[in-house]
N, C-alpha and C positions, 0 to 999 in steps of 0.2 A: 470400561471406565477405570481411570487410575485410582489408587488408594487414597491419594490426596484429595482428589475431586470427590470422590465418594464420601469422605469425612466432611468436606466442606458443604456439600448439598445436605448433609444430615444435620447441620449446625442451625441454630436459629439466626434470624437476620442480624441481630445485634453482633453476635459473635462473627458472623460472615463480614460484618463492616471491619471489625478489629482485624481480622486475617487479611482483608483486602488492603486496609491502611498499613499493616506491617508489611506486605509485599510491595506496596507503594512507596514506603520509606527506603526499602532496598533498591528499588528502581531509581528513587530520587538520587541517592548516592552515586549510582551508576551513571546517571544521566548529567547531573547539574553540579558536579564538583570538580575540583583539580583542572584539567585541560579545558574544561568547559568555558571557564573565564577568559582563558587565552583565545579560543575560537570567537567568542563574542566579540572581543576587540578586532579581530581580523574581519569579521562580517561588517563591522562599522566602518572600518578603514576602507574596505572594498566598494562601499557606497560612493566614495569620493573619486573612484577610479575614472579617468577619461577613457574612451573607446580604445585609444593607442595603449595607455597603461594596461587595461584590462587584457588586451591581446598579448603584450609583452609578458604579463604575469603568467597567463595560461601557457604561452609557448616555453617559457622556462621551466614551469612545473612539468608540462608534457615530457621535455627533454630528460629532466631528471627520472620521470616514471618509466620512460622506455628505457633507458640505461639501466635502471634497477631490474626490469624485466627481463632484459637481455642477459644479465649477469646472475640473477637469482631464481628465475621461474622457469621450470623445465619445458612447459609448453611453448613458451615464447623463445627460449634458447633453440629449440628445434625449429620453430617457424622461421626465425631470423636466418638460420643456416639454410633452410630450403629456399627462401627467397633471396639469399646473398644480400641481406640488409645489415647495416651497421646502425647503432643508435645515432650516429650523426647524419644518417639519412632521414632522420625525423625530428626536425627542429621547428617547423612551422605547423600551423594548424592544418593547412592543406596537405602536408606531407602524411597525415593521417591515412589518407586514402591509398598509401603505398601498402597498407596492411589490410587483408580480407576482414570482412564482417564476421564477428564471433557470434554463433547461435546457441541457444540454450542447450541444445542436444549435445554439442560438443563439450558444453561445461559440464553437463550431467555425467557423460561418460568418462571424462577425464579430470574430474574435480581435483584429483590428488595431485595432478601435474600443474595446478595453478597455485600452489603453495610454495613458498619459498624453501630453499634447502635448510634443513635443521630449523623448521617452522616453529616459532614460539607459539605458546598457547594462545589462541584467539581471545580478544577481549570479550567477545560475544559472538554467539553463532545464530543467524536468522534462518529459521526453518520457513519455507514458504511453498505454496503450491502453485504460485504463478499463474498467468492468464491461460496456461494450456492445462492446467491441472496436474503438471509434473512436479512431483515433490523435489526439493532441492534445499541443501544446507550451505549457507554462505557465511563464510568467516570474515569477520570484520575487526579492524584494529581500533584502539581507543580514540585516537583523533578523529577518525572517520565517523564513528559512532556519535561522539559528542557534538561533531560539527552538524550532523544530520538533526540532532535534538535542538540545537542552538538555532538553526535555520527555521525551524517550525515555531519556536518562541519568538523569534524576530518577526515572522509572518503574522502571528497573532498581534504583537505589539504594534507593528505597522498600521494595523486596522483597528487599533484602540482598545486592545484587550491586554492590560498590564500582566506580568508575569505573577502568578499566584492568584489571579481573580477567580471567582466563582465560575466553573464552567460545567455544563451538562453534556455528557458523552453518550452518543447513540451509535454503537458499533457492533462488532460481532462477538463480543465476550458473553460467556455462557455464565450468568449470574446466579441462575436457579434452575431447578429442573423444568424442563419443557412442559410438564403435565401439572406444575404448580401455578394455578391461576389466582392465587390469593395475594393481595398486596402485603408489604410494599413491592414495587417492581423496579426499585432502584437501590444502589449500595453506595456508600460513601467512603472515598479514598481521601482520608485526612491529609496525607503527605502533600497533595497537589490541590487541595481544596476542590476536588472533582467528585461530582455526583454521576455514577455510571448507571445508565438506564438499559434494560433489556429490550433488544430489538425483536425478541421472539415471542413476547406475549402481548403486543399492542393490538386491540381490536375495539369496538364500539363499547363493549362491556367493561374492559379494563381501562379505557382512556380516562374515565373521571378520576381514578387513582393516579395515573400519570400527571393529569392537570394539577391535582392537588399538591403532588410531591414536587413539581416544577415551580408552582406558585409559592410554596413554603421556602424553597431553596433560593429563588430569585437569581438564576444564573446570569452573568454578564455576557456569556458566549454559549452558543450551541455549536458542537463539533462532532463529526461522524460521518457516517454513509450518507450519500445523497438520498437513497431509497428510504432509509430509516427515518430521516429528518422530514422527507416529504410525505411519508405515512403519518407522522405526528401532525403535520400541517393539515392534511386531508381530514383527520379526526376533529380538529378544531373547526374546519370548515363545514363538516357534515353535522356537528352538534350545535352549529350557529353560536359558537362562543369565541372568545378572544383570549389570549395569553395574558395572564396576570403578573407579567414580568416584561421587561424590555432589553433584549439582548443589544449589545453594542456591535456585535459582528457574528456571522454564522460561518463557520468554516467547514468545508467539506473535503473528502479525500477518499482514495481506494477504489472509487467508481467512477464512471464517466458521468459527469453532472449534465443532465439534459436540460434543454431550455424550458420545458414546460414544468420540470421540477423546480427550477430556478424562480420562475414566475410566481408559482403558488407559495413556495417557501417565503420569497420576499414580501408577497402580498399579505400573508398571514401574520408575520412576525415584525412587519414594517422595518425591515433591516436587510442590508446587503449581504449577499453570499459571496465569499472569497474563496475559491477553490484552490487546491494545491495538488501537485503531482509529485510523488516521491515513489521510490521503489525498495524493495528489500535488499536490492544490491548496493544501495547508497552510492549511486554514481550520478544522480541528477535530483536537483530539487528546483521545481518551478511553480511559483505563486502567483496568483492573480493580483494585478494592481487595481486601482480604483476604476480603470477603463475596461477591465475584463482581460487584458492581455497577461499571458503567463510569461514572467520574466525568469530565465533559467539563470541560477546562480553561477557565478565564475569560479568560485573556490572549490567546489565539490567535484566538478568534472566538466568535460567538454561535450556539448550537445551537437549532434548533427541531425539534419532532417534530409534523409536520402530519397529526394523526389523521384515519383515514379514516372514511367514513361507516359507522356501526354498530359502531364500535370507540372505546373511551375511552383506550386505552393503546398503539395501535399505529398507526404511520403513516410517511409519508416522511420521510426525515432531510435537513433543510435547514440550511445554515450559512452564515454572514456573516463575512467577514474584518474583523479589527480592526487588522491590522498591514501587509498587503502593499499597498503602494502602486504597485508595479510592474505589477500586473494585478488590481485589486480585484474581488472578486465579492461581490455583495450577494444574499442569499436564494437560494443555489445549491443546486439539487437534486442530492444526492451520488449519486442512483441506487440507494441502499439503504434499507431500512426498519429501524425500531428500535421496541422495546418499552419504555415507561417503566417505572421501578423503582416509582413511587408515583402512583398517580392522584389527581386532586384538587389537585396541586401545578402550578406554572407550567410550560408546555411551552415557553417561551422563555427562553433565557439560558444556564444551564449545568445542564439537568435530568439527574438521575440515570437511566441506563438499565440496564434489566434484561437486556437482549440487543440486539445489533446484528445484524440479519438479512441479511447480505449475500448474495451469490450463493453457491451451493453447486455447484461444479464436479464433474462426473465425472471419473474418471481416464481417461488415454489408455494404452492397452496396446502395447508395442513388440512386434516379431516374436519377441524371445527371452523374452517373458513379463513384463518389468519393467513396473510400474505407475507412471506419471508424472502426478502432480497439478500442477495450475496450469501451463499452457503459454502464457499471454497474452504472454509475453516475445517471442513469434514476430511479433508485430504492432509492436513498438517500433521506431519509425525508418522503418517502411514507409508511404509516402504513397499516397493514392488510395484509402482505404478509410473508407466511412462507418460500416459495421457488419460484423462477421464473427463466424461461428460454425463451430466444428470439430466434426465429426460422424464418429463411428466406428462401424462395423457389425462389423468383425472386426480381429483383432490385426494389427499392422504395416501398416496403412494408414488413411487418413482422408480425408474431403472437407472442404474449407473453403469454406463459403459465404459469398459476398461481396456486400455493397451497395456499389457503387463510388461514390466521390465524383466528380462529373461535372466538378469544377473542377481536379482533379490527375491526372495520369497514374499508373496503378497499376504498381508494380515487382514484377511477379510472380516474376521470379527470386530476388530478394532475400527474399520470403516463404517461397519453397520452400527456399532455402538455410538460412533461420533454423531451418525445421521439422526439416530433416535434421541440423542441428547438435545439436539437443537430443534428436532421437529415433532417430538412426542413419541413415547413407546408404542402408540398405536399406528405410527406412520409405517407403512409396508414398503421395504426395500429390497429391490432384485438387482443382483449383480450380473452383468452380461459382458463376457469376455469377447472383444472383436479384434481384427487385424490392424484396422485404422478407424479414425473418427473423421468423417467428411467435413469439409469446411463450407461456409455458406457461399452464396453468389458473389460476395464481395471479397472472398478469400479469407474471411475472419473466422476464427475459431470461437464458438459459443460455448462456454462452460456449462450453461444452463439452457435447457431447450424445452419449451412448452408446445406440446403437440396437441392439436385441437381436432 
């Protein structure tokens, strides 16, 4: 555990609120000032684009980005030379297919070659474990980061939640020790009028406290992981009680939103769920509209659905940045699949998506019976891992299968510590080094596997 985290966990809840709010104000300045206001105007202007105008905009920005990559990015300089390509060979959306698909493994192995010559200090660095459990540090420039923040705000406002309205967040943040089962189970970020709820402590015994804290707060929005909000809805249903507040919208992200989750959430909260899909690479943003279709935004990137053999509407999700010059990615395989909303229409640009078929993680069960969905946070900041999978055969313990990265030393103690922080000190963790992690029958990687 880091010193800052240890100090935080040893503080009383009121002082933890102060620390969270202080950090929240720092993030607020980083996210919502300066260029943020310019990109909000760009988002509004783009809403009036005709199909032709949208295509022209993307093709112009694509040519600018390809030219930049060919002149400034070592990886693409070498690639263009090997393919005998010139930036003028890629001016239209369909010209993208002249470039090979970029996979995460290549980015992981050659990340230094994706930075520009004399690279400036990145505005921010996003650390992610990704869908394969492979740690990766992604550098992002200011405009791209603030555009991504503005797109989320726009998604919320489109569905009736004004900026600054009360929102309750159920995500993967570690707000208190996993073994601390005493209320309160939320912390307040004053900077964004946001109450953060722990996803790691919710069960039938603690639910009355969650219920009380939510009723007192009266959030206009619930936002977070589908699995966490579904668990909350299940507790309301099992206790035969109803929320004492009425959200205007429920925003889900970071996991595949399953239909049975949506049905229960909407039934309990009497409110529609509007999922969105974004990635740590900041090259795609797709938010659901009122009909449930994911609309890919034209400003942040170009989206492709690389349909598979035998399918006319489902395939790999590929994206190309139009903004991030700090670490530009062209035709990057996001590791998920998507299904087109309408067949027969272009699959490159800003296609409407019926569904985004990301990974579906199983839950991990703690020794006291709590079900924890999504624990990929345990891999963040831990170097030396190429791939990882958490396997559970019985409550209270799990084996982490690891494919080591030969170029970096694995910090095993940090990984185990991260696990225990989220699952409890009594959670038993075994590390198992393997040569490879097998895929499922559908070819998908499962980062969490419950074996019964």
